[in-house]
ChimeraX commands (.cxc) that place a marker at each C-alpha (Angstrom):
marker #1 position -74.45,11.60,-14.31 radius 0.5
marker #1 position -72.65,13.69,-16.79 radius 0.5
marker #1 position -69.70,14.74,-14.66 radius 0.5
marker #1 position -68.02,11.40,-14.53 radius 0.5
marker #1 position -69.45,9.64,-17.74 radius 0.5
marker #1 position -68.21,10.96,-21.11 radius 0.5
marker #1 position -70.91,9.04,-23.00 radius 0.5
marker #1 position -73.70,10.51,-20.81 radius 0.5
marker #1 position -71.97,13.94,-21.12 radius 0.5
marker #1 position -72.03,13.85,-24.67 radius 0.5
marker #1 position -75.62,12.45,-25.11 radius 0.5
marker #1 position -76.68,15.52,-23.13 radius 0.5
marker #1 position -75.02,18.13,-25.12 radius 0.5
marker #1 position -75.29,16.45,-28.60 radius 0.5
marker #1 position -78.71,17.89,-29.55 radius 0.5
marker #1 position -77.36,21.49,-29.36 radius 0.5
marker #1 position -74.04,20.71,-30.99 radius 0.5
marker #1 position -75.53,19.35,-34.26 radius 0.5
marker #1 position -78.44,22.01,-34.34 radius 0.5
marker #1 position -76.91,24.22,-36.97 radius 0.5
marker #1 position -80.05,26.85,-37.24 radius 0.5
marker #1 position -79.39,27.63,-33.64 radius 0.5
marker #1 position -75.79,27.66,-33.70 radius 0.5
marker #1 position -75.91,30.00,-36.76 radius 0.5
marker #1 position -78.26,32.72,-35.52 radius 0.5
marker #1 position -77.33,36.21,-36.23 radius 0.5
marker #1 position -76.16,38.05,-33.28 radius 0.5
marker #1 position -75.35,35.23,-31.04 radius 0.5
marker #1 position -72.13,33.28,-30.43 radius 0.5
marker #1 position -71.71,29.80,-28.72 radius 0.5
marker #1 position -68.61,28.48,-27.40 radius 0.5
marker #1 position -68.50,24.86,-25.88 radius 0.5
marker #1 position -65.69,23.56,-23.69 radius 0.5
marker #1 position -65.92,19.88,-24.09 radius 0.5
marker #1 position -64.27,17.02,-22.15 radius 0.5
marker #1 position -61.54,15.33,-24.18 radius 0.5
marker #1 position -62.98,11.90,-23.34 radius 0.5
marker #1 position -65.90,12.87,-25.71 radius 0.5
marker #1 position -63.73,13.25,-28.66 radius 0.5
marker #1 position -64.46,9.80,-30.26 radius 0.5
marker #1 position -68.17,10.32,-29.78 radius 0.5
marker #1 position -67.95,13.87,-31.08 radius 0.5
marker #1 position -66.47,12.78,-34.27 radius 0.5
marker #1 position -68.83,9.98,-34.76 radius 0.5
marker #1 position -71.76,12.11,-34.19 radius 0.5
marker #1 position -72.24,13.80,-37.60 radius 0.5
marker #1 position -71.12,17.16,-36.11 radius 0.5
marker #1 position -70.52,19.50,-39.21 radius 0.5
marker #1 position -66.69,20.31,-38.86 radius 0.5
marker #1 position -66.97,22.66,-41.95 radius 0.5
marker #1 position -69.76,24.81,-40.18 radius 0.5
marker #1 position -68.74,24.38,-36.62 radius 0.5
marker #1 position -65.15,25.37,-35.71 radius 0.5
marker #1 position -63.25,22.97,-33.66 radius 0.5
marker #1 position -60.05,23.80,-31.66 radius 0.5
marker #1 position -58.08,21.74,-29.33 radius 0.5
marker #1 position -56.86,23.23,-26.25 radius 0.5
marker #1 position -53.65,21.68,-25.16 radius 0.5
marker #1 position -50.84,22.81,-22.59 radius 0.5
marker #1 position -47.67,21.17,-23.02 radius 0.5
marker #1 position -45.15,20.41,-20.20 radius 0.5
marker #1 position -43.21,23.44,-21.11 radius 0.5
marker #1 position -46.24,25.60,-21.57 radius 0.5
marker #1 position -47.11,24.65,-17.83 radius 0.5
marker #1 position -43.52,25.36,-16.51 radius 0.5
marker #1 position -43.74,28.85,-18.30 radius 0.5
marker #1 position -47.15,29.69,-16.73 radius 0.5
marker #1 position -45.88,28.72,-13.18 radius 0.5
marker #1 position -42.69,30.58,-13.75 radius 0.5
marker #1 position -44.51,33.82,-14.61 radius 0.5
marker #1 position -46.90,33.53,-11.79 radius 0.5
marker #1 position -44.08,33.09,-9.21 radius 0.5
marker #1 position -42.12,36.03,-10.65 radius 0.5
marker #1 position -45.39,38.19,-10.54 radius 0.5
marker #1 position -46.19,37.28,-6.81 radius 0.5
marker #1 position -42.70,37.50,-5.61 radius 0.5
marker #1 position -41.72,40.85,-7.53 radius 0.5
marker #1 position -39.25,38.90,-9.83 radius 0.5
marker #1 position -37.30,37.20,-7.04 radius 0.5
marker #1 position -38.52,33.76,-7.70 radius 0.5
marker #1 position -38.82,32.28,-11.10 radius 0.5
marker #1 position -39.17,28.42,-10.70 radius 0.5
marker #1 position -40.55,25.99,-8.14 radius 0.5
marker #1 position -37.18,24.45,-7.81 radius 0.5
marker #1 position -36.14,27.75,-6.29 radius 0.5
marker #1 position -38.68,27.16,-3.52 radius 0.5
marker #1 position -37.26,23.62,-2.58 radius 0.5
marker #1 position -34.73,23.03,0.12 radius 0.5
marker #1 position -31.24,22.43,-1.04 radius 0.5
marker #1 position -31.41,18.67,-0.28 radius 0.5
marker #1 position -33.00,17.87,-3.44 radius 0.5
marker #1 position -31.69,17.91,-7.04 radius 0.5
marker #1 position -35.24,16.89,-8.54 radius 0.5
marker #1 position -36.64,19.04,-11.28 radius 0.5
marker #1 position -39.86,19.63,-9.52 radius 0.5
marker #1 position -40.99,22.19,-12.31 radius 0.5
marker #1 position -41.17,19.30,-14.95 radius 0.5
marker #1 position -42.40,16.93,-12.58 radius 0.5
marker #1 position -45.30,18.82,-11.13 radius 0.5
marker #1 position -46.09,20.02,-14.93 radius 0.5
marker #1 position -46.32,16.14,-15.90 radius 0.5
marker #1 position -48.63,15.68,-12.81 radius 0.5
marker #1 position -50.77,18.45,-13.70 radius 0.5
marker #1 position -51.96,16.46,-16.76 radius 0.5
marker #1 position -52.19,19.42,-19.03 radius 0.5
marker #1 position -54.37,21.60,-16.63 radius 0.5
marker #1 position -52.90,24.87,-15.45 radius 0.5
marker #1 position -55.58,24.91,-12.54 radius 0.5
marker #1 position -54.35,21.48,-11.60 radius 0.5
marker #1 position -50.76,22.67,-11.36 radius 0.5
marker #1 position -51.67,25.36,-9.11 radius 0.5
marker #1 position -53.88,23.21,-6.87 radius 0.5
marker #1 position -50.96,20.61,-6.74 radius 0.5
marker #1 position -48.42,23.36,-5.39 radius 0.5
marker #1 position -51.11,24.72,-2.96 radius 0.5
marker #1 position -51.38,21.18,-1.57 radius 0.5
marker #1 position -47.51,20.86,-1.32 radius 0.5
marker #1 position -47.29,24.19,0.58 radius 0.5
marker #1 position -50.15,23.15,2.85 radius 0.5
marker #1 position -48.09,20.00,3.72 radius 0.5
marker #1 position -45.05,21.98,4.41 radius 0.5
marker #1 position -46.93,24.38,6.78 radius 0.5
marker #1 position -48.45,21.52,8.43 radius 0.5
marker #1 position -45.24,19.70,9.49 radius 0.5
marker #1 position -42.87,22.43,9.67 radius 0.5
marker #1 position -42.51,26.01,11.04 radius 0.5
marker #1 position -39.75,26.71,8.51 radius 0.5
marker #1 position -40.96,29.40,5.92 radius 0.5
marker #1 position -37.90,29.55,3.95 radius 0.5
marker #1 position -38.21,26.44,1.75 radius 0.5
marker #1 position -40.18,23.40,0.92 radius 0.5
marker #1 position -38.61,20.01,1.77 radius 0.5
marker #1 position -38.70,16.97,-0.39 radius 0.5
marker #1 position -40.90,15.05,2.29 radius 0.5
marker #1 position -43.49,17.97,2.05 radius 0.5
marker #1 position -43.35,17.76,-1.60 radius 0.5
marker #1 position -43.98,14.28,-1.96 radius 0.5
marker #1 position -46.74,14.43,0.77 radius 0.5
marker #1 position -48.37,17.02,-1.19 radius 0.5
marker #1 position -48.41,15.06,-4.44 radius 0.5
marker #1 position -49.74,12.00,-2.72 radius 0.5
marker #1 position -52.59,13.91,-1.06 radius 0.5
marker #1 position -53.49,15.90,-4.43 radius 0.5
marker #1 position -53.51,12.68,-6.26 radius 0.5
marker #1 position -56.17,11.27,-3.91 radius 0.5
marker #1 position -58.29,14.28,-4.02 radius 0.5
marker #1 position -58.02,14.70,-7.89 radius 0.5
marker #1 position -58.94,11.01,-8.40 radius 0.5
marker #1 position -61.96,11.12,-6.05 radius 0.5
marker #1 position -63.07,14.40,-8.04 radius 0.5
marker #1 position -62.55,12.70,-11.37 radius 0.5
marker #1 position -63.77,9.16,-10.45 radius 0.5
marker #1 position -66.25,9.52,-7.42 radius 0.5
marker #1 position -66.44,6.24,-5.33 radius 0.5
marker #1 position -64.05,4.41,-7.55 radius 0.5
marker #1 position -60.91,4.70,-5.51 radius 0.5
marker #1 position -61.45,2.06,-2.98 radius 0.5
marker #1 position -62.19,-0.48,-5.99 radius 0.5
marker #1 position -59.06,0.30,-8.17 radius 0.5
marker #1 position -56.86,0.21,-4.85 radius 0.5
marker #1 position -57.69,-3.58,-4.84 radius 0.5
marker #1 position -55.81,-3.84,-8.19 radius 0.5
marker #1 position -52.96,-1.68,-6.57 radius 0.5
marker #1 position -52.87,-3.82,-3.52 radius 0.5
marker #1 position -51.07,-6.57,-5.45 radius 0.5
marker #1 position -48.47,-4.00,-6.35 radius 0.5
marker #1 position -49.54,-3.85,-9.83 radius 0.5
marker #1 position -51.09,-1.06,-11.95 radius 0.5
marker #1 position -52.07,-3.13,-15.01 radius 0.5
marker #1 position -54.73,-6.03,-15.33 radius 0.5
marker #1 position -56.60,-8.07,-17.61 radius 0.5
marker #1 position -60.19,-9.17,-17.31 radius 0.5
marker #1 position -59.39,-12.70,-16.29 radius 0.5
marker #1 position -56.97,-11.60,-13.68 radius 0.5
marker #1 position -59.59,-9.14,-12.19 radius 0.5
marker #1 position -62.02,-11.81,-12.08 radius 0.5
marker #1 position -60.01,-14.73,-10.82 radius 0.5
marker #1 position -57.30,-13.00,-8.58 radius 0.5
marker #1 position -58.74,-9.85,-7.31 radius 0.5
marker #1 position -62.53,-9.81,-7.15 radius 0.5
marker #1 position -63.35,-13.44,-7.34 radius 0.5
marker #1 position -66.34,-12.84,-9.49 radius 0.5
marker #1 position -67.41,-14.16,-12.97 radius 0.5
marker #1 position -65.61,-12.91,-16.05 radius 0.5
marker #1 position -68.91,-11.34,-17.25 radius 0.5
marker #1 position -69.03,-9.27,-13.97 radius 0.5
marker #1 position -65.38,-8.40,-14.26 radius 0.5
marker #1 position -65.86,-7.26,-17.92 radius 0.5
marker #1 position -68.76,-5.16,-16.97 radius 0.5
marker #1 position -66.75,-3.42,-14.29 radius 0.5
marker #1 position -63.63,-2.74,-16.78 radius 0.5
marker #1 position -66.33,-1.34,-19.40 radius 0.5
marker #1 position -67.58,1.06,-16.78 radius 0.5
marker #1 position -63.99,2.19,-15.82 radius 0.5
marker #1 position -63.13,2.54,-19.43 radius 0.5
marker #1 position -66.54,4.55,-20.17 radius 0.5
marker #1 position -65.51,7.18,-17.45 radius 0.5
marker #1 position -61.92,7.55,-18.70 radius 0.5
marker #1 position -60.31,5.91,-15.40 radius 0.5
marker #1 position -58.65,3.07,-17.44 radius 0.5
marker #1 position -57.96,2.27,-21.04 radius 0.5
marker #1 position -56.72,-0.78,-23.06 radius 0.5
marker #1 position -53.07,-0.17,-22.98 radius 0.5
marker #1 position -51.77,-3.34,-24.87 radius 0.5
marker #1 position -52.16,-7.03,-25.10 radius 0.5
marker #1 position -50.54,-10.03,-23.12 radius 0.5
marker #1 position -50.07,-13.58,-24.49 radius 0.5
marker #1 position -52.62,-16.18,-23.68 radius 0.5
marker #1 position -51.32,-19.38,-25.09 radius 0.5
marker #1 position -53.71,-21.40,-27.15 radius 0.5
marker #1 position -55.98,-18.40,-27.62 radius 0.5
marker #1 position -55.98,-15.03,-28.83 radius 0.5
marker #1 position -54.00,-12.42,-26.63 radius 0.5
marker #1 position -55.90,-10.86,-23.75 radius 0.5
marker #1 position -56.48,-7.07,-23.61 radius 0.5
marker #1 position -54.24,-5.38,-20.97 radius 0.5
marker #1 position -55.86,-2.35,-19.01 radius 0.5
marker #1 position -54.28,0.23,-16.95 radius 0.5
marker #1 position -54.59,3.86,-15.63 radius 0.5
marker #1 position -53.91,6.65,-18.24 radius 0.5
marker #1 position -53.55,9.28,-15.27 radius 0.5
marker #1 position -50.29,9.55,-13.29 radius 0.5
marker #1 position -52.44,10.65,-10.19 radius 0.5
marker #1 position -54.54,7.48,-10.42 radius 0.5
marker #1 position -51.41,5.41,-10.53 radius 0.5
marker #1 position -50.10,7.15,-7.33 radius 0.5
marker #1 position -53.53,6.80,-5.57 radius 0.5
marker #1 position -53.96,3.11,-6.33 radius 0.5
marker #1 position -50.60,2.36,-4.86 radius 0.5
marker #1 position -50.93,4.05,-1.28 radius 0.5
marker #1 position -48.24,1.77,0.28 radius 0.5
marker #1 position -45.64,2.89,-2.13 radius 0.5
marker #1 position -43.95,6.31,-2.00 radius 0.5
marker #1 position -44.83,8.59,-4.94 radius 0.5
marker #1 position -41.27,8.57,-6.08 radius 0.5
marker #1 position -41.02,4.91,-6.07 radius 0.5
marker #1 position -44.22,4.85,-8.35 radius 0.5
marker #1 position -42.82,7.33,-10.78 radius 0.5
marker #1 position -39.53,5.43,-10.80 radius 0.5
marker #1 position -40.94,2.08,-11.45 radius 0.5
marker #1 position -44.26,2.37,-13.36 radius 0.5
marker #1 position -44.30,5.78,-15.24 radius 0.5
marker #1 position -42.00,5.26,-18.34 radius 0.5
marker #1 position -40.95,7.76,-20.87 radius 0.5
marker #1 position -41.57,6.54,-24.56 radius 0.5
marker #1 position -38.23,6.57,-26.54 radius 0.5
marker #1 position -40.15,7.55,-29.68 radius 0.5
marker #1 position -42.46,10.36,-28.69 radius 0.5
marker #1 position -41.67,11.17,-24.93 radius 0.5
marker #1 position -45.08,10.54,-23.87 radius 0.5
marker #1 position -45.60,8.97,-20.40 radius 0.5
marker #1 position -46.71,5.31,-20.27 radius 0.5
marker #1 position -47.91,3.69,-17.09 radius 0.5
marker #1 position -47.41,0.11,-16.94 radius 0.5
marker #1 position -45.72,-2.71,-14.97 radius 0.5
marker #1 position -45.15,-5.02,-18.06 radius 0.5
marker #1 position -41.84,-5.73,-19.56 radius 0.5
marker #1 position -43.14,-4.90,-23.05 radius 0.5
marker #1 position -44.94,-1.52,-23.20 radius 0.5
marker #1 position -47.03,0.17,-25.96 radius 0.5
marker #1 position -47.15,3.79,-26.14 radius 0.5
marker #1 position -50.81,5.23,-26.04 radius 0.5
marker #1 position -49.80,8.12,-28.01 radius 0.5
marker #1 position -47.70,6.98,-30.99 radius 0.5
marker #1 position -48.23,3.16,-30.60 radius 0.5
marker #1 position -44.50,2.64,-30.41 radius 0.5
marker #1 position -43.64,-0.63,-28.71 radius 0.5
marker #1 position -40.60,-0.69,-26.48 radius 0.5
marker #1 position -38.94,-2.62,-23.66 radius 0.5
marker #1 position -38.87,-1.56,-20.16 radius 0.5
marker #1 position -35.10,-1.77,-20.09 radius 0.5
marker #1 position -34.91,0.50,-22.96 radius 0.5
marker #1 position -36.93,3.45,-21.27 radius 0.5
marker #1 position -36.23,5.97,-18.80 radius 0.5
marker #1 position -38.66,6.57,-15.98 radius 0.5
marker #1 position -40.36,9.91,-15.21 radius 0.5
marker #1 position -38.43,10.08,-11.98 radius 0.5
marker #1 position -35.04,9.36,-13.93 radius 0.5
marker #1 position -36.11,12.11,-16.48 radius 0.5
marker #1 position -36.69,14.68,-13.73 radius 0.5
marker #1 position -33.57,13.68,-11.78 radius 0.5
marker link #1:1,2 radius 0.2
marker link #1:2,3 radius 0.2
marker link #1:3,4 radius 0.2
marker link #1:4,5 radius 0.2
marker link #1:5,6 radius 0.2
marker link #1:6,7 radius 0.2
marker link #1:7,8 radius 0.2
marker link #1:8,9 radius 0.2
marker link #1:9,10 radius 0.2
marker link #1:10,11 radius 0.2
marker link #1:11,12 radius 0.2
marker link #1:12,13 radius 0.2
marker link #1:13,14 radius 0.2
marker link #1:14,15 radius 0.2
marker link #1:15,16 radius 0.2
marker link #1:16,17 radius 0.2
marker link #1:17,18 radius 0.2
marker link #1:18,19 radius 0.2
marker link #1:19,20 radius 0.2
marker link #1:20,21 radius 0.2
marker link #1:21,22 radius 0.2
marker link #1:22,23 radius 0.2
marker link #1:23,24 radius 0.2
marker link #1:24,25 radius 0.2
marker link #1:25,26 radius 0.2
marker link #1:26,27 radius 0.2
marker link #1:27,28 radius 0.2
marker link #1:28,29 radius 0.2
marker link #1:29,30 radius 0.2
marker link #1:30,31 radius 0.2
marker link #1:31,32 radius 0.2
marker link #1:32,33 radius 0.2
marker link #1:33,34 radius 0.2
marker link #1:34,35 radius 0.2
marker link #1:35,36 radius 0.2
marker link #1:36,37 radius 0.2
marker link #1:37,38 radius 0.2
marker link #1:38,39 radius 0.2
marker link #1:39,40 radius 0.2
marker link #1:40,41 radius 0.2
marker link #1:41,42 radius 0.2
marker link #1:42,43 radius 0.2
marker link #1:43,44 radius 0.2
marker link #1:44,45 radius 0.2
marker link #1:45,46 radius 0.2
marker link #1:46,47 radius 0.2
marker link #1:47,48 radius 0.2
marker link #1:48,49 radius 0.2
marker link #1:49,50 radius 0.2
marker link #1:50,51 radius 0.2
marker link #1:51,52 radius 0.2
marker link #1:52,53 radius 0.2
marker link #1:53,54 radius 0.2
marker link #1:54,55 radius 0.2
marker link #1:55,56 radius 0.2
marker link #1:56,57 radius 0.2
marker link #1:57,58 radius 0.2
marker link #1:58,59 radius 0.2
marker link #1:59,60 radius 0.2
marker link #1:60,61 radius 0.2
marker link #1:61,62 radius 0.2
marker link #1:62,63 radius 0.2
marker link #1:63,64 radius 0.2
marker link #1:64,65 radius 0.2
marker link #1:65,66 radius 0.2
marker link #1:66,67 radius 0.2
marker link #1:67,68 radius 0.2
marker link #1:68,69 radius 0.2
marker link #1:69,70 radius 0.2
marker link #1:70,71 radius 0.2
marker link #1:71,72 radius 0.2
marker link #1:72,73 radius 0.2
marker link #1:73,74 radius 0.2
marker link #1:74,75 radius 0.2
marker link #1:75,76 radius 0.2
marker link #1:76,77 radius 0.2
marker link #1:77,78 radius 0.2
marker link #1:78,79 radius 0.2
marker link #1:79,80 radius 0.2
marker link #1:80,81 radius 0.2
marker link #1:81,82 radius 0.2
marker link #1:82,83 radius 0.2
marker link #1:83,84 radius 0.2
marker link #1:84,85 radius 0.2
marker link #1:85,86 radius 0.2
marker link #1:86,87 radius 0.2
marker link #1:87,88 radius 0.2
marker link #1:88,89 radius 0.2
marker link #1:89,90 radius 0.2
marker link #1:90,91 radius 0.2
marker link #1:91,92 radius 0.2
marker link #1:92,93 radius 0.2
marker link #1:93,94 radius 0.2
marker link #1:94,95 radius 0.2
marker link #1:95,96 radius 0.2
marker link #1:96,97 radius 0.2
marker link #1:97,98 radius 0.2
marker link #1:98,99 radius 0.2
marker link #1:99,100 radius 0.2
marker link #1:100,101 radius 0.2
marker link #1:101,102 radius 0.2
marker link #1:102,103 radius 0.2
marker link #1:103,104 radius 0.2
marker link #1:104,105 radius 0.2
marker link #1:105,106 radius 0.2
marker link #1:106,107 radius 0.2
marker link #1:107,108 radius 0.2
marker link #1:108,109 radius 0.2
marker link #1:109,110 radius 0.2
marker link #1:110,111 radius 0.2
marker link #1:111,112 radius 0.2
marker link #1:112,113 radius 0.2
marker link #1:113,114 radius 0.2
marker link #1:114,115 radius 0.2
marker link #1:115,116 radius 0.2
marker link #1:116,117 radius 0.2
marker link #1:117,118 radius 0.2
marker link #1:118,119 radius 0.2
marker link #1:119,120 radius 0.2
marker link #1:120,121 radius 0.2
marker link #1:121,122 radius 0.2
marker link #1:122,123 radius 0.2
marker link #1:123,124 radius 0.2
marker link #1:124,125 radius 0.2
marker link #1:125,126 radius 0.2
marker link #1:126,127 radius 0.2
marker link #1:127,128 radius 0.2
marker link #1:128,129 radius 0.2
marker link #1:129,130 radius 0.2
marker link #1:130,131 radius 0.2
marker link #1:131,132 radius 0.2
marker link #1:132,133 radius 0.2
marker link #1:133,134 radius 0.2
marker link #1:134,135 radius 0.2
marker link #1:135,136 radius 0.2
marker link #1:136,137 radius 0.2
marker link #1:137,138 radius 0.2
marker link #1:138,139 radius 0.2
marker link #1:139,140 radius 0.2
marker link #1:140,141 radius 0.2
marker link #1:141,142 radius 0.2
marker link #1:142,143 radius 0.2
marker link #1:143,144 radius 0.2
marker link #1:144,145 radius 0.2
marker link #1:145,146 radius 0.2
marker link #1:146,147 radius 0.2
marker link #1:147,148 radius 0.2
marker link #1:148,149 radius 0.2
marker link #1:149,150 radius 0.2
marker link #1:150,151 radius 0.2
marker link #1:151,152 radius 0.2
marker link #1:152,153 radius 0.2
marker link #1:153,154 radius 0.2
marker link #1:154,155 radius 0.2
marker link #1:155,156 radius 0.2
marker link #1:156,157 radius 0.2
marker link #1:157,158 radius 0.2
marker link #1:158,159 radius 0.2
marker link #1:159,160 radius 0.2
marker link #1:160,161 radius 0.2
marker link #1:161,162 radius 0.2
marker link #1:162,163 radius 0.2
marker link #1:163,164 radius 0.2
marker link #1:164,165 radius 0.2
marker link #1:165,166 radius 0.2
marker link #1:166,167 radius 0.2
marker link #1:167,168 radius 0.2
marker link #1:168,169 radius 0.2
marker link #1:169,170 radius 0.2
marker link #1:170,171 radius 0.2
marker link #1:171,172 radius 0.2
marker link #1:172,173 radius 0.2
marker link #1:173,174 radius 0.2
marker link #1:174,175 radius 0.2
marker link #1:175,176 radius 0.2
marker link #1:176,177 radius 0.2
marker link #1:177,178 radius 0.2
marker link #1:178,179 radius 0.2
marker link #1:179,180 radius 0.2
marker link #1:180,181 radius 0.2
marker link #1:181,182 radius 0.2
marker link #1:182,183 radius 0.2
marker link #1:183,184 radius 0.2
marker link #1:184,185 radius 0.2
marker link #1:185,186 radius 0.2
marker link #1:186,187 radius 0.2
marker link #1:187,188 radius 0.2
marker link #1:188,189 radius 0.2
marker link #1:189,190 radius 0.2
marker link #1:190,191 radius 0.2
marker link #1:191,192 radius 0.2
marker link #1:192,193 radius 0.2
marker link #1:193,194 radius 0.2
marker link #1:194,195 radius 0.2
marker link #1:195,196 radius 0.2
marker link #1:196,197 radius 0.2
marker link #1:197,198 radius 0.2
marker link #1:198,199 radius 0.2
marker link #1:199,200 radius 0.2
marker link #1:200,201 radius 0.2
marker link #1:201,202 radius 0.2
marker link #1:202,203 radius 0.2
marker link #1:203,204 radius 0.2
marker link #1:204,205 radius 0.2
marker link #1:205,206 radius 0.2
marker link #1:206,207 radius 0.2
marker link #1:207,208 radius 0.2
marker link #1:208,209 radius 0.2
marker link #1:209,210 radius 0.2
marker link #1:210,211 radius 0.2
marker link #1:211,212 radius 0.2
marker link #1:212,213 radius 0.2
marker link #1:213,214 radius 0.2
marker link #1:214,215 radius 0.2
marker link #1:215,216 radius 0.2
marker link #1:216,217 radius 0.2
marker link #1:217,218 radius 0.2
marker link #1:218,219 radius 0.2
marker link #1:219,220 radius 0.2
marker link #1:220,221 radius 0.2
marker link #1:221,222 radius 0.2
marker link #1:222,223 radius 0.2
marker link #1:223,224 radius 0.2
marker link #1:224,225 radius 0.2
marker link #1:225,226 radius 0.2
marker link #1:226,227 radius 0.2
marker link #1:227,228 radius 0.2
marker link #1:228,229 radius 0.2
marker link #1:229,230 radius 0.2
marker link #1:230,231 radius 0.2
marker link #1:231,232 radius 0.2
marker link #1:232,233 radius 0.2
marker link #1:233,234 radius 0.2
marker link #1:234,235 radius 0.2
marker link #1:235,236 radius 0.2
marker link #1:236,237 radius 0.2
marker link #1:237,238 radius 0.2
marker link #1:238,239 radius 0.2
marker link #1:239,240 radius 0.2
marker link #1:240,241 radius 0.2
marker link #1:241,242 radius 0.2
marker link #1:242,243 radius 0.2
marker link #1:243,244 radius 0.2
marker link #1:244,245 radius 0.2
marker link #1:245,246 radius 0.2
marker link #1:246,247 radius 0.2
marker link #1:247,248 radius 0.2
marker link #1:248,249 radius 0.2
marker link #1:249,250 radius 0.2
marker link #1:250,251 radius 0.2
marker link #1:251,252 radius 0.2
marker link #1:252,253 radius 0.2
marker link #1:253,254 radius 0.2
marker link #1:254,255 radius 0.2
marker link #1:255,256 radius 0.2
marker link #1:256,257 radius 0.2
marker link #1:257,258 radius 0.2
marker link #1:258,259 radius 0.2
marker link #1:259,260 radius 0.2
marker link #1:260,261 radius 0.2
marker link #1:261,262 radius 0.2
marker link #1:262,263 radius 0.2
marker link #1:263,264 radius 0.2
marker link #1:264,265 radius 0.2
marker link #1:265,266 radius 0.2
marker link #1:266,267 radius 0.2
marker link #1:267,268 radius 0.2
marker link #1:268,269 radius 0.2
marker link #1:269,270 radius 0.2
marker link #1:270,271 radius 0.2
marker link #1:271,272 radius 0.2
marker link #1:272,273 radius 0.2
marker link #1:273,274 radius 0.2
marker link #1:274,275 radius 0.2
marker link #1:275,276 radius 0.2
marker link #1:276,277 radius 0.2
marker link #1:277,278 radius 0.2
marker link #1:278,279 radius 0.2
marker link #1:279,280 radius 0.2
marker link #1:280,281 radius 0.2
view
């Protein structure tokens, strides 16, 4: 499978990426759009960066907000310029920023998310004048499940067993002893599989008295955190488990008191950070 396994996907495309005689043929141009989860393998593969131009496509939160604003203006003849303007008066939430964060850098995902929100509003109400907060959160929850099932087929029921305890992070030992009741070796193999697909990542360490600290794992995608905790309302998940790094303002997903930012490696305490929900309120 290449759609859900970055290592397999890179192994599939690598022979062409390193074939300079083919890539440098006169009259032919090659453009590859590569999964960001391939980055480490790409850099370690010996691809000639001096001969093959590499560009990183990144959409910031502000880029996505501008994109959706321009689309709304275009489709409303300039009457609507933000998602917040589509919401009913009962919410002060900055839905533009929140939706941009949930899109995870993807313009397509932002459009699909809001399409799901509109679908939820039309499903529960005949009012065509605005979107209620209830419809917004229902759309967020529904889209999160859809996207997780697309990104990690067949894995959501398994990772929800972690979320059933009310946690989003875990160690191999906890997975083996408290969640799956399997050997440590079997649990480690499962975590390695999840890591290989990009579903979870090592996000820190936790003390292990008398031994070296244990690796702490958790989701790196907000949609996965929402989908693995279906019994909690999405706003509560974002208020309790999605923290804004005080150093670089990246979003860290954790239920630990001490958190390490995946982007800048800054270590901060839960009490010193705002949640994503607070940031957008």
